TIRO-917262 format. One record per residue (C-alpha): residue in one letter; x, y, z. Coordinates in steps of 0.02 Angstrom, whole numbers, padded with zeros to 5 digits, always signed. Example, Ala and Ser with C-alpha at 12.3 -4.5 7.8 and 13.67 -1.06 7.14 Angstrom:
! residues 2
A+00615-00225+00390
S+00684-00053+00357
! end
This chain:
! residues 571
M+06368+03745+06034
M+06364+03774+06220
K+06167+03828+06219
T+06138+03688+06106
T+06221+03563+06251
A+06122+03661+06382
K+05962+03633+06288
R+05985+03446+06257
R+06035+03419+06439
E+05881+03515+06496
M+05743+03391+06555
K+05589+03414+06439
I+05420+03465+06506
G+05339+03304+06448
T+05479+03217+06548
R+05447+03321+06699
L+05266+03281+06689
G+05296+03099+06662
I+05408+03090+06814
G+05290+03189+06918
F+05135+03082+06866
S+05242+02927+06877
L+05287+02964+07062
V+05086+02993+07083
F+05050+02826+06991
L+05183+02735+07090
L+05109+02803+07260
M+04941+02754+07188
I+05004+02575+07152
G+05096+02559+07319
L+04924+02610+07403
T+04829+02496+07302
V+04949+02340+07330
L+04961+02384+07516
S+04769+02389+07522
I+04758+02230+07434
I+04875+02145+07554
E+04787+02219+07708
V+04613+02175+07643
N+04677+01997+07602
A+04754+01986+07775
I+04580+02052+07855
E+04495+01936+07732
N+04602+01797+07793
N+04546+01845+07976
L+04373+01846+07936
R+04385+01687+07835
T+04462+01611+07989
I+04323+01669+08098
N+04186+01640+07978
D+04245+01479+07882
I+04348+01387+07999
N+04320+01444+08182
S+04135+01483+08168
V+04105+01308+08077
K+04192+01217+08213
Q+04105+01321+08344
D+03939+01282+08255
E+03979+01100+08241
A+04016+01099+08421
V+03862+01195+08478
S+03759+01074+08370
M+03848+00927+08463
R+03813+01016+08634
S+03622+01043+08587
S+03610+00861+08527
I+03699+00810+08711
H+03570+00927+08800
E+03425+00853+08706
R+03478+00679+08727
A+03490+00707+08910
I+03317+00768+08915
A+03263+00623+08803
L+03346+00489+08921
R+03267+00583+09074
D+03088+00565+08975
M+03129+00384+08942
T+03128+00349+09120
L+02980+00444+09146
V+02857+00394+09002
D+02754+00234+09001
Q+02789+00089+08888
A+02695+00166+08743
G+02801+00320+08747
L+02954+00221+08767
S+02974+00204+08582
D+02967+00393+08542
A+03089+00427+08672
L+03209+00297+08605
N+03186+00359+08435
T+03227+00542+08485
V+03385+00473+08581
A+03429+00376+08415
R+03394+00534+08310
L+03494+00644+08426
D+03635+00518+08425
R+03644+00519+08226
Q+03643+00717+08234
Y+03784+00707+08356
R+03875+00588+08239
E+03856+00701+08090
S+03912+00854+08189
Q+04053+00754+08261
A+04107+00690+08090
A+04098+00864+08018
L+04208+00930+08164
A+04319+00789+08146
R+04353+00836+07969
E+04387+01019+08015
V+04505+00957+08145
S+04591+00842+08046
D+04644+00984+07930
G+04804+01025+08002
R+04815+01189+07908
H+04673+01264+08015
T+04694+01160+08175
D+04821+01179+08310
A+04867+01057+08450
D+04754+01141+08583
E+04600+01110+08464
Q+04654+00930+08436
A+04685+00898+08622
L+04506+00970+08659
F+04433+00870+08537
A+04510+00711+08582
A+04452+00754+08750
I+04268+00763+08683
D+04291+00592+08598
T+04368+00520+08765
V+04203+00570+08868
E+04100+00529+08719
G+04183+00359+08727
R+04145+00327+08917
V+03972+00405+08899
T+03908+00303+08748
P+03912+00128+08849
L+03841+00207+08990
V+03689+00278+08880
A+03673+00111+08808
Q+03659+00027+08970
A+03530+00137+09040
V+03434+00118+08882
A+03438-00076+08905
M+03386-00063+09078
R+03228+00040+09028
Q+03197-00075+08890
A+03198-00218+09016
G+03066-00131+09119
Q+03184-00061+09257
A+03133+00119+09244
D+03183+00160+09421
Q+03352+00075+09406
A+03381+00162+09243
R+03336+00327+09314
E+03451+00297+09463
F+03589+00241+09340
L+03565+00400+09240
L+03575+00510+09395
S+03718+00417+09467
R+03833+00366+09330
V+03773+00452+09163
K+03741+00630+09234
P+03912+00663+09280
E+03977+00592+09122
F+03871+00711+09028
V+03929+00861+09127
N+04103+00820+09086
W+04048+00783+08908
L+03966+00956+08897
Q+04107+01035+08991
A+04229+00969+08855
I+04125+01036+08717
N+04100+01210+08802
N+04293+01204+08826
F+04304+01178+08631
I+04176+01305+08597
S+04250+01438+08715
M+04417+01406+08638
E+04353+01438+08463
T+04251+01589+08527
R+04429+01647+08592
K+04506+01618+08435
N+04380+01712+08346
Q+04405+01857+08471
Q+04583+01842+08438
E+04557+01855+08243
S+04428+02001+08266
D+04562+02092+08374
K+04690+02060+08243
A+04578+02127+08104
R+04521+02273+08201
H+04714+02312+08239
R+04762+02281+08064
A+04610+02393+07994
A+04654+02530+08119
G+04845+02532+08074
F+04807+02515+07894
E+04682+02659+07907
A+04821+02765+07985
F+04941+02700+07854
M+04829+02753+07720
V+04801+02929+07791
L+04996+02948+07807
L+05018+02884+07635
C+04881+02998+07567
L+04953+03144+07647
I+05132+03101+07576
A+05050+03073+07409
I+04966+03242+07414
G+05125+03322+07460
I+05227+03233+07332
G+05090+03279+07199
S+05085+03458+07261
V+05266+03484+07245
V+05271+03402+07083
A+05126+03502+07015
M+05203+03661+07092
L+05368+03626+07003
V+05294+03580+06844
V+05173+03727+06849
R+05325+03839+06895
R+05431+03771+06751
V+05292+03785+06637
K+05252+03957+06684
R+05442+04001+06662
I+05448+03922+06490
V+05281+04009+06442
G+05325+04184+06533
A+05148+04229+06548
E+04971+04157+06569
P+04911+04057+06410
W+04775+04181+06369
E+04913+04319+06374
V+05027+04226+06252
T+04866+04185+06140
A+04807+04372+06145
L+04978+04436+06089
A+04991+04298+05941
Q+04814+04351+05892
A+04857+04520+05893
V+05017+04485+05782
D+04910+04382+05666
R+04793+04542+05655
G+04939+04650+05618
E+04917+04754+05771
L+05106+04759+05817
Y+05074+04907+05940
R+05022+04786+06069
Q+05189+04755+06155
V+05221+04674+06320
D+05373+04710+06433
T+05424+04531+06459
P+05598+04480+06446
E+05662+04355+06331
T+05726+04244+06467
S+05668+04203+06647
H+05792+04149+06775
G+05914+04109+06628
Q+05774+04015+06534
A+05702+04073+06372
S+05511+04092+06376
I+05385+04081+06241
M+05308+04247+06294
G+05483+04328+06286
A+05518+04262+06118
L+05343+04299+06056
A+05364+04475+06118
S+05532+04491+06050
M+05471+04432+05877
S+05337+04562+05892
R+05460+04704+05923
N+05577+04639+05779
L+05429+04626+05663
K+05380+04800+05714
S+05553+04864+05683
T+05572+04779+05523
V+05389+04835+05450
T+05432+05013+05502
E+05601+05009+05412
V+05510+04923+05259
R+05371+05048+05258
R+05509+05196+05274
T+05606+05117+05127
S+05449+05089+05023
E+05391+05272+05061
Q+05564+05331+05005
V+05561+05217+04847
A+05398+05283+04798
V+05449+05472+04835
T+05622+05428+04729
S+05512+05348+04586
R+05403+05493+04567
Q+05558+05602+04558
I+05628+05485+04431
V+05471+05505+04329
Q+05466+05688+04340
G+05656+05691+04292
N+05613+05583+04140
L+05471+05708+04098
D+05598+05848+04107
L+05732+05741+04006
S+05587+05703+03875
E+05554+05890+03871
R+05739+05936+03839
T+05738+05793+03711
E+05607+05875+03616
N+05696+06052+03631
Q+05851+05966+03568
A+05753+05888+03420
G+05683+06064+03385
S+05858+06135+03386
L+05905+06007+03254
Q+05773+06047+03151
V+05831+06242+03156
T+06018+06171+03116
A+05956+06057+02983
S+05865+06213+02894
T+06009+06323+02925
M+06118+06195+02841
E+05997+06184+02701
Q+06023+06371+02667
L+06219+06344+02692
T+06215+06201+02561
A+06122+06321+02442
T+06234+06457+02464
V+06395+06357+02449
K+06326+06297+02285
S+06293+06470+02233
N+06458+06516+02288
A+06532+06371+02183
D+06435+06417+02032
S+06487+06598+02043
A+06658+06550+02067
G+06661+06440+01907
E+06578+06588+01812
A+06706+06704+01886
N+06843+06581+01828
R+06770+06577+01654
L+06760+06757+01642
A+06939+06774+01712
V+07005+06658+01583
S+06904+06756+01447
A+06975+06917+01509
S+07147+06843+01501
N+07121+06783+01326
I+07049+06957+01275
A+07193+07043+01367
V+07325+06937+01270
E+07231+06967+01103
G+07214+07166+01146
G+07414+07175+01108
A+07389+07118+00936
I+07227+07212+00901
V+07260+07386+00965
E+07141+07462+00853
E+07013+07374+00950
V+07069+07451+01111
V+06921+07565+01138
Q+06796+07416+01105
T+06890+07310+01214
M+06908+07435+01342
N+06718+07452+01336
S+06706+07266+01342
I+06829+07261+01485
D+06727+07403+01559
E+06567+07302+01550
S+06657+07140+01613
S+06720+07244+01756
R+06555+07302+01813
K+06498+07122+01799
I+06646+07070+01902
V+06593+07199+02023
D+06419+07133+02031
I+06481+06957+02065
I+06610+07004+02191
A+06469+07098+02290
V+06375+06932+02280
I+06527+06835+02341
D+06550+06961+02480
G+06372+06944+02525
I+06375+06750+02524
A+06541+06753+02630
F+06454+06874+02752
Q+06299+06756+02760
T+06427+06611+02775
N+06511+06686+02915
I+06338+06717+02998
L+06288+06544+02975
A+06452+06474+03031
L+06430+06580+03193
N+06259+06510+03224
A+06316+06329+03187
A+06447+06369+03320
V+06327+06433+03446
E+06215+06278+03403
A+06375+06170+03426
A+06404+06231+03594
R+06209+06203+03649
A+06238+06023+03593
G+06382+05993+03706
E+06487+05845+03692
L+06400+05783+03544
G+06423+05951+03454
R+06612+05960+03480
G+06650+05898+03309
F+06521+06004+03230
A+06593+06159+03322
V+06760+06134+03244
V+06687+06118+03054
A+06575+06275+03096
T+06745+06375+03146
E+06816+06305+02982
V+06671+06354+02873
R+06683+06537+02971
T+06869+06545+02927
L+06840+06500+02743
A+06691+06631+02746
Q+06810+06770+02809
R+06942+06720+02680
S+06807+06726+02549
S+06755+06904+02606
A+06932+06954+02610
A+06971+06889+02430
A+06804+06972+02382
K+06857+07140+02446
E+07028+07115+02360
I+06947+07078+02200
K+06827+07221+02216
S+06972+07329+02244
L+07059+07271+02090
I+06913+07279+01987
D+06872+07462+02044
D+07042+07491+01992
S+07021+07413+01819
V+06857+07511+01798
A+06952+07681+01841
K+07101+07622+01717
V+06955+07581+01576
E+06887+07760+01610
L+07066+07825+01581
G+07093+07707+01436
S+07067+07826+01306
E+07192+07934+01380
L+07310+07801+01411
V+07301+07723+01234
K+07491+07754+01206
R+07517+07656+01364
A+07414+07512+01310
G+07552+07397+01307
L+07588+07414+01479
T+07416+07437+01535
M+07376+07272+01445
Q+07519+07196+01532
E+07452+07256+01692
V+07281+07198+01648
V+07347+07026+01597
G+07434+07010+01764
S+07278+07073+01858
V+07171+06957+01755
R+07282+06806+01809
H+07281+06861+01987
V+07078+06865+01970
T+07096+06698+01909
D+07203+06639+02054
V+07084+06715+02177
V+06940+06637+02086
G+07030+06463+02105
E+07046+06500+02282
I+06867+06533+02305
S+06824+06387+02199
A+06935+06278+02321
A+06860+06362+02469
S+06688+06319+02396
V+06730+06134+02404
E+06808+06141+02573
Q+06645+06208+02629
S+06544+06071+02542
A+06655+05953+02638
G+06625+06042+02787
I+06441+06048+02762
A+06439+05845+02727
E+06537+05828+02884
V+06403+05941+02980
N+06271+05842+02896
R+06336+05680+02965
A+06354+05754+03133
I+06182+05808+03134
A+06127+05635+03078
R+06231+05563+03224
I+06143+05684+03348
D+05980+05630+03273
L+06018+05448+03302
A+06072+05488+03479
T+05922+05595+03509
Q+05814+05445+03458
Q+05912+05326+03576
N+05890+05453+03714
A+05705+05463+03686
A+05695+05273+03687
L+05799+05258+03844
V+05683+05405+03919
E+05524+05293+03874
E+05599+05144+03953
A+05662+05228+04103
T+05483+05316+04121
V+05404+05136+04109
A+05523+05068+04234
A+05499+05210+04367
N+05312+05185+04342
A+05335+04999+04376
L+05441+05052+04517
R+05310+05159+04590
T+05181+05032+04571
Q+05290+04906+04664
A+05327+05033+04797
D+05127+05070+04818
T+05100+04882+04817
L+05226+04860+04950
S+05168+05004+05055
Q+04987+04928+05037
V+05054+04754+05096
V+05152+04823+05241
G+05001+04925+05278
F+04914+04771+05357
F+05027+04798+05502
K+04981+04926+05626
L+05108+05016+05722
D+05005+05106+05847
E+04831+05127+05898
F+04788+05259+05776
E+04870+05169+05630
A+04707+05126+05552
E+04639+05311+05548
T+04813+05358+05483
I+04790+05219+05337
V+04625+05281+05288
A+04690+05460+05280
E+04831+05403+05171
Q+04708+05309+05053
Q+04623+05466+05036
I+04768+05556+04962
V+04749+05591+04780
M+04898+05513+04694
V+04985+05617+04564
P+04930+05552+04401
A+05057+05497+04279
A+05099+05628+04135
R+05074+05590+03951
K+05224+05491+03900
P+05322+05594+03773
K+05350+05521+03604
P+05520+05594+03552
G+05552+05472+03421
A+05383+05512+03327
S+05422+05695+03339
I+05598+05664+03274
R+05538+05560+03142
A+05404+05701+03090
R+05559+05822+03099
R+05668+05713+02983
P+05599+05785+02820
A+05664+05955+02880
L+05840+05889+02859
G+05804+05889+02665
M+05876+05773+02540
H+06052+05835+02583
A+06063+05710+02731
V+06024+05565+02604
D+06149+05648+02472
I+06289+05641+02601
Y+06274+05455+02629
! end
């Protein structure tokens, strides 16, 4: 707020220039007004000399000339004969009219009180007084000459008229002399006024030059402080920034004598812009590198997804084999159950039909041999189931978190397989014992009853074992169904992962493109003198081509038939 108030209180350049030029204009106006006043005064002096005093003087001179010529004409009047008298008298009359005209004009000038003083009026009155005395004398002399008294007229002119003419001329000369003095006074006034005005003008010009110089110096100093440098330097820096040449820096402070300068602000802007461009360029390069790493990571993830899909294919194939084995176990268990029931019935009937013991023992021997074979098959199935369960556990461990449920099912299947193997071994042992007894049956006929009871008990036990095997087969089927569902979930998750990988790859490529575009845009600015060469070198770097986008979804869909119809049967 204080800075804003200070800026508002600070006088603007236009105001400073206006004040400076206003002072100069006021001085010029003052000089003009004084010049007009002085010129008018000098003009008044000259007008007084030329239009008033000189006019009066000219009229007085004309009157004096007419008096001189009239005196000569009066003299000639006394000297000429009667024939020349008329011309002389006409001359006298003409000169008298000339005098009267000049006298009337002079009287008009003298009667104007604005341009006449008391001395002029007194001298003019003296002229009129003398003229009033001379006029009758001249008329008397003319009358005497007209009367033919030439000598008397001459004598009268010399004695009476001449002195008055002298006084008359003297009065007019006094008036002329006074006008000459007044003209001289007016001329002196004009010269003194012109000389004083000349000195005053020189002084005012010096003052105006001094004030103008001070104002110009202050304005230039102020403008230079605000600009901070020469205008061409400011223009050069601005044009360099416009061309993106940010390395053209100047060591100019932002403020000069506590005041902000345009050059300082422009230099600070250039430095800040250079710092910003440097940071943006560094960030864009980091983004480009990071995007390339993301693309590479997505490629690796895609490859692992394909490997996982391959593992699912192997697991599906294994589960298909396990399903077939379990079905075979179930069928064998059912057949064994039926055989056990049949053996039990035969054993029960053996007590009633002793005479058929040998045949029955032979039949039992044959059945026992078949059971041995079946038990061997069951044992093999249990061994294969154990191996498959072990493989499923290994695959579940590879699947990680998604394979945890599958691992539990595989462990249960392995336990059931081990139990089936143990039961098969036990049944085999019992069947071996039965075979041994059958071989000794002919020798133990007498003990047929006990033997038959034991056989019945053994057959019942076999029936129980076969029931357990059948139940185990059912449990194995349920476990396999759960495994198939887990595989289906893993398949779905794999497809989703593949889609996410594809989207992430597209986004990473877009990010890399944007980072490259940003680098190209920021590359317009050159941070040092060798930036152009650096930019050209960077443009020549071969960009890493985008790898072929994996299509894990397609590969998984291609592998989907490997799951067999069991996945469909489960759902």
